[in-house]
C-alpha positions as CSV (number, residue, x, y, z in Angstrom):
1,M,-13.3,196.8,88.6
2,T,-14.9,194.0,90.6
3,K,-17.8,194.7,93.0
4,K,-15.5,193.5,95.9
5,K,-12.8,196.1,94.9
6,G,-15.5,198.8,94.6
7,F,-16.7,198.1,98.1
8,I,-13.1,198.1,99.5
9,I,-12.4,201.5,97.8
10,F,-15.6,203.0,99.1
11,G,-14.8,201.7,102.6
12,V,-11.3,203.3,102.5
13,V,-12.7,206.6,101.3
14,L,-15.4,206.6,104.0
15,F,-12.7,205.8,106.6
16,I,-10.5,208.6,105.4
17,L,-13.4,211.2,105.5
18,S,-14.4,210.0,108.9
19,A,-10.9,210.3,110.2
20,M,-10.5,213.8,108.8
21,A,-13.7,214.9,110.4
22,I,-12.8,213.4,113.8
23,G,-9.3,214.9,113.6
24,F,-10.7,218.3,112.8
25,L,-13.1,218.0,115.7
26,L,-10.3,217.1,118.1
27,L,-8.3,220.1,116.8
28,R,-11.2,222.4,117.3
29,H,-11.8,221.2,120.8
30,S,-8.1,221.2,121.9
31,R,-7.7,223.2,125.1
32,S,-7.1,226.9,124.7
33,E,-6.1,229.8,126.8
34,R,-8.2,233.0,126.9
35,S,-6.9,236.2,125.5
36,T,-7.7,239.7,126.8
37,A,-6.6,241.3,123.6
38,T,-9.3,242.9,121.5
39,F,-9.3,242.9,117.7
40,V,-10.4,246.0,115.8
41,P,-10.2,246.1,112.0
42,S,-8.4,249.4,111.6
43,E,-9.7,250.0,108.1
44,K,-13.4,250.0,109.1
45,K,-15.5,252.5,110.9
46,V,-16.9,251.4,114.3
47,I,-19.9,252.9,116.1
48,E,-21.8,252.2,119.3
49,F,-25.5,251.4,119.3
50,G,-27.6,249.5,121.8
51,S,-26.1,247.7,124.9
52,Y,-25.6,244.1,126.0
53,P,-24.0,242.3,129.0
54,Q,-20.3,241.9,128.1
55,S,-17.5,242.4,130.6
56,R,-17.4,240.2,133.7
57,I,-17.2,242.0,137.0
58,A,-14.0,241.2,139.0
59,N,-14.2,243.8,141.8
60,E,-15.1,241.9,144.9
61,A,-16.7,244.9,146.7
62,L,-19.0,245.6,143.7
63,I,-19.9,241.9,143.5
64,S,-20.9,241.9,147.1
65,E,-23.1,244.9,146.6
66,L,-24.7,243.4,143.5
67,N,-25.4,240.2,145.4
68,R,-27.2,242.2,148.1
69,Q,-29.7,243.7,145.7
70,D,-33.2,242.3,145.3
71,S,-33.1,240.0,142.2
72,E,-35.8,238.4,140.1
73,W,-34.3,235.3,138.6
74,K,-35.5,234.0,135.3
75,S,-34.7,230.7,133.4
76,Y,-32.8,230.8,130.1
77,G,-34.8,227.7,129.2
78,Y,-31.6,226.1,127.8
79,Y,-31.4,222.4,126.7
80,N,-29.2,219.5,127.7
81,G,-29.4,215.9,126.6
82,R,-28.3,212.4,127.3
83,G,-25.6,212.0,124.6
84,A,-27.8,211.0,121.6
85,V,-29.4,213.2,119.0
86,G,-33.1,213.8,119.9
87,T,-32.6,213.6,123.7
88,A,-32.3,217.3,124.4
89,R,-34.7,218.6,127.0
90,Q,-35.4,222.1,128.3
91,S,-34.9,222.9,132.0
92,D,-34.1,225.7,134.4
93,Y,-30.5,224.8,135.3
94,M,-29.1,228.1,134.0
95,Q,-30.7,231.4,135.2
96,Y,-30.1,235.1,134.9
97,T,-31.2,238.4,136.5
98,D,-30.9,242.0,135.4
99,I,-30.5,244.8,137.9
100,C,-29.6,248.5,137.9
101,Y,-27.1,249.7,140.5
102,N,-25.6,253.2,140.8
103,G,-26.8,254.2,137.3
104,E,-25.3,251.1,135.6
105,K,-27.0,247.9,134.5
106,Y,-25.7,244.4,135.2
107,R,-26.7,240.8,134.5
108,G,-26.2,238.1,137.0
109,V,-25.8,234.4,135.8
110,R,-25.9,231.2,137.8
111,F,-25.8,227.5,137.1
112,S,-27.3,224.5,138.9
113,E,-25.6,222.4,136.2
114,Y,-23.5,223.3,133.2
115,R,-24.6,224.0,129.6
116,S,-23.3,221.3,127.3
117,Y,-21.4,222.3,124.1
118,C,-24.0,220.5,122.0
119,C,-27.6,220.5,123.3
120,H,-27.9,216.7,122.9
121,K,-24.8,216.2,125.0
122,S,-24.9,215.9,128.8
123,S,-24.0,218.7,131.2
124,D,-20.5,217.1,131.7
125,S,-19.6,218.3,128.2
126,S,-19.2,222.0,128.9
127,W,-16.6,224.7,128.6
128,Q,-17.9,226.6,131.6
129,Q,-16.9,223.6,133.8
130,C,-13.7,222.5,131.9
131,Y,-11.8,225.6,131.1
132,Y,-13.7,228.8,132.2
133,H,-13.7,227.7,135.8
134,L,-17.3,228.8,136.5
135,D,-18.6,227.2,139.6
136,L,-22.0,225.8,140.2
137,D,-24.4,227.7,142.5
138,T,-22.3,230.9,142.2
139,V,-23.5,234.2,140.8
140,Y,-21.3,235.8,138.1
141,W,-22.0,239.4,137.1
142,Y,-21.6,241.0,133.7
143,K,-21.9,244.7,132.9
144,Y,-24.2,246.0,130.2
145,E,-21.9,248.0,127.8
146,P,-22.5,249.7,124.4
147,I,-22.5,247.3,121.5
148,R,-19.7,248.2,119.1
149,W,-20.7,247.7,115.4
150,I,-18.4,247.6,112.4
151,V,-19.9,249.6,109.5
152,L,-19.7,247.3,106.5
153,N,-21.5,249.6,104.1
154,E,-23.2,253.0,103.9
155,D,-24.8,252.8,100.5
156,G,-28.5,253.6,100.9
157,S,-28.6,252.2,104.4
158,C,-26.0,251.5,107.0
159,F,-25.1,247.8,107.2
160,L,-23.6,246.9,110.6
161,M,-22.0,243.8,112.0
162,S,-21.1,243.5,115.7
163,E,-17.4,243.8,116.3
164,N,-17.4,241.0,118.9
165,V,-19.3,237.7,119.3
166,L,-21.9,238.7,121.8
167,D,-23.5,235.4,122.8
168,S,-23.5,231.7,122.2
169,Q,-26.6,230.0,120.9
170,P,-27.4,226.8,118.8
171,F,-28.9,227.0,115.4
172,N,-31.6,224.7,116.7
173,S,-31.8,223.4,120.3
174,V,-33.4,220.0,119.4
175,I,-32.4,218.1,116.3
176,Y,-33.4,214.6,114.9
177,T,-31.9,212.1,112.5
178,D,-32.5,208.7,111.0
179,D,-29.8,207.2,113.1
180,P,-29.5,208.8,116.6
181,S,-26.4,206.6,117.4
182,Q,-24.4,208.2,114.6
183,D,-23.1,211.6,115.4
184,L,-21.1,212.6,112.3
185,V,-21.8,214.6,109.2
186,L,-22.6,211.8,106.7
187,Q,-26.4,212.1,107.4
188,A,-29.1,214.7,107.5
189,Y,-30.3,216.4,110.7
190,Y,-33.8,217.8,111.1
191,K,-35.5,220.4,113.3
192,D,-38.5,218.2,113.8
193,A,-39.2,214.5,114.6
194,A,-41.2,214.1,111.4
195,H,-38.1,215.1,109.3
196,T,-39.9,217.8,107.3
197,V,-37.5,220.7,108.2
198,Y,-33.8,220.5,107.9
199,G,-31.7,221.4,110.9
200,L,-30.1,224.3,109.1
201,D,-33.2,225.9,107.7
202,Y,-32.7,229.5,108.8
203,Y,-36.3,230.6,108.3
204,E,-37.5,228.0,110.7
205,S,-34.5,228.2,113.1
206,D,-34.4,228.8,116.8
207,I,-31.5,231.2,116.3
208,R,-33.5,233.5,114.0
209,A,-36.3,233.6,116.6
210,W,-33.8,234.3,119.4
211,L,-32.2,237.2,117.5
212,N,-35.5,238.9,116.7
213,G,-36.9,238.1,120.1
214,N,-34.7,237.8,123.2
215,F,-31.6,239.5,121.7
216,F,-33.6,242.3,120.1
217,E,-35.6,243.1,123.3
218,T,-32.4,242.9,125.5
219,A,-30.0,244.9,123.3
220,F,-32.1,247.9,122.1
221,S,-34.3,250.5,123.8
222,A,-37.7,251.3,122.2
223,E,-36.3,254.3,120.5
224,E,-33.3,252.3,119.2
225,A,-35.5,249.5,118.0
226,E,-37.5,252.0,115.8
227,Q,-34.3,253.0,114.0
228,I,-33.5,249.4,112.9
229,L,-34.7,248.6,109.4
230,I,-36.4,245.4,108.3
231,T,-34.2,243.6,105.8
232,E,-35.3,241.1,103.3
233,L,-32.8,238.2,103.6
234,D,-31.8,235.7,100.9
235,N,-31.5,232.4,102.9
236,S,-30.4,230.2,100.0
237,A,-27.7,227.5,100.5
238,W,-24.1,228.6,99.7
239,N,-24.1,227.1,96.2
240,K,-26.9,226.5,93.6
241,R,-25.9,222.9,93.4
242,F,-27.3,222.5,96.9
243,S,-30.6,224.3,96.4
244,E,-32.3,221.4,98.1
245,Y,-31.1,223.0,101.3
246,D,-32.4,226.5,100.5
247,S,-34.5,228.2,103.2
248,Q,-37.2,230.7,102.2
249,N,-36.5,234.4,102.4
250,S,-37.2,236.2,105.6
251,F,-37.9,239.8,106.7
252,D,-35.9,240.5,109.9
253,K,-34.5,243.4,111.9
254,V,-31.6,241.3,113.4
255,F,-29.9,238.5,111.4
256,L,-26.8,236.5,110.8
257,L,-24.6,237.2,107.9
258,S,-24.8,235.0,104.8
259,Y,-22.0,233.2,103.0
260,D,-22.3,235.7,100.1
261,E,-22.2,238.7,102.4
262,S,-19.2,237.4,104.3
263,T,-17.3,236.9,101.1
264,N,-18.3,240.3,99.5
265,P,-15.3,242.5,98.9
266,S,-17.5,245.7,98.8
267,Y,-18.1,245.0,102.5
268,G,-14.4,244.6,103.2
269,F,-14.3,240.8,103.2
270,S,-12.0,238.5,101.2
271,K,-13.8,237.0,98.3
272,Q,-12.0,233.7,99.0
273,A,-13.8,231.7,101.6
274,E,-10.8,229.6,102.5
275,K,-8.6,232.6,103.1
276,T,-7.6,233.9,106.5
277,D,-9.5,237.1,106.9
278,N,-9.1,239.7,109.7
279,L,-12.6,241.1,109.2
280,R,-14.1,237.6,109.6
281,T,-12.0,236.9,112.7
282,A,-14.0,237.5,115.8
283,F,-13.4,237.4,119.6
284,P,-16.1,236.7,122.2
285,T,-17.1,238.9,125.2
286,D,-16.8,237.5,128.7
287,Y,-20.6,237.0,128.6
288,A,-20.4,234.9,125.4
289,L,-17.8,232.7,127.1
290,C,-20.2,232.3,130.1
291,Q,-22.9,231.2,127.6
292,G,-20.6,228.5,126.2
293,V,-18.7,229.8,123.2
294,W,-15.3,228.1,122.5
295,T,-12.1,229.9,121.9
296,V,-8.8,228.9,120.2
297,G,-5.4,228.6,121.9
298,G,-1.9,228.8,120.3
299,L,0.1,231.7,119.1
300,Y,-2.1,232.8,116.3
301,K,-5.3,234.8,116.9
302,T,-5.5,233.4,120.5
303,G,-9.0,233.9,121.9
304,A,-10.8,234.0,118.6
305,C,-13.9,231.8,118.1
306,W,-16.2,230.4,115.4
307,W,-19.5,232.1,114.6
308,W,-22.6,231.2,112.7
309,L,-23.6,232.2,109.2
310,R,-27.3,231.8,108.2
311,T,-26.3,229.8,105.1
312,A,-26.5,226.0,104.8
313,G,-23.4,224.2,103.5
314,T,-23.0,221.1,101.4
315,L,-25.2,218.9,103.5
316,P,-28.2,219.7,105.8
317,S,-25.9,218.7,108.7
318,I,-23.1,221.1,107.8
319,P,-23.4,224.8,108.6
320,C,-21.3,227.6,107.1
321,A,-19.2,229.2,109.8
322,P,-16.1,231.4,109.9
323,T,-13.4,229.7,111.9
324,F,-10.9,231.0,114.5
325,Y,-8.8,232.4,111.6
326,G,-11.5,234.0,109.5
327,S,-11.8,231.3,106.9
328,I,-15.2,229.8,106.1
329,V,-16.0,226.1,106.3
330,F,-19.0,224.5,104.7
331,T,-17.8,220.9,103.9
332,L,-16.8,217.7,105.6
333,N,-14.1,219.7,107.4
334,N,-16.8,221.1,109.6
335,P,-18.2,218.1,111.6
336,Y,-20.7,220.0,113.6
337,T,-24.4,219.6,114.3
338,P,-27.0,222.4,114.2
339,D,-27.5,222.1,118.0
340,C,-23.9,223.1,118.8
341,V,-23.7,225.8,121.5
342,D,-19.9,226.6,121.3
343,T,-20.4,228.5,118.0
344,G,-20.9,232.2,118.7
345,V,-23.5,234.7,117.6
346,R,-22.3,237.9,115.7
347,P,-25.5,239.8,114.9
348,A,-26.0,242.2,111.9
349,I,-28.5,245.0,111.5
350,R,-29.3,247.9,109.1
351,L,-30.0,251.5,110.1
352,S,-31.4,254.2,107.9
353,E,-28.5,256.4,109.1
354,L,-25.7,256.3,111.6
355,P,-26.5,257.6,115.1
356,N,-25.0,260.9,116.1
């Protein structure tokens, strides 16, 4: 084969891969309609433990009363950018407040601008604005409700996964690359400007810090927090061939599932990552939608969403994530960066025993 033909073949292959990635991206971001249906795997036990803002308040009289209460507003500290990787900056555009009223707890959320679906994108790239019809400078209220957990295993300790996607957070809020103008998967993304930590290194990730900080402190009382065990986590890449992307083991109370855990039949999952799996299919709460998670339309599993695993895929730019349909992607079919906000958070914990 001549060198010229080799370059032509390489160019054709690169074009096809890029077209597949862009096509998948457009499919993933096609407009969807929300579903009010909930999904409960009937073969698994479900318990309640902790609480988190979930259902949006629609009662106008209650909204008026909540708006009259004294509120201390706090910034989420979220990031928006200017369209290129490395431009994400933290600001106070999205805020929240927690109040108790008539024996119930509520979270108010307001925007001065929208949260972009990737942190390096501008605020014009948002689901809150486009499809969820959340207005700027308006307070939306969400009720704290018991977190429902699916019991995956009770052998030695109780391994729990949240039934619903509870929030929407990026793996890392700021990412860097060698070529900020290129936004596809055929390059590495890093957590730091010096390019020493990959963007999907779970041990160093923002999402791990958020789970064991903000989420942990919000979701569990002091008594509940003491019941949660510390788990040693294997944070290796999904395949030994990609051990370059391994992250070191961590010891955490709250965590994301791994690729191995989410394909473990003893936990009730299909062993085949590419197979549609009901237990891997997840639906977001109203609060998760407000935070920016994206849901699918169509006739099949309407309202489901993607959610993060802690396992790196075939490149440092490619996360492992269950899709709308419960299959797992970890290859070029997943053209997403680690700073994406529209992928949901489905936490996991271990308890020494199930609560009464």
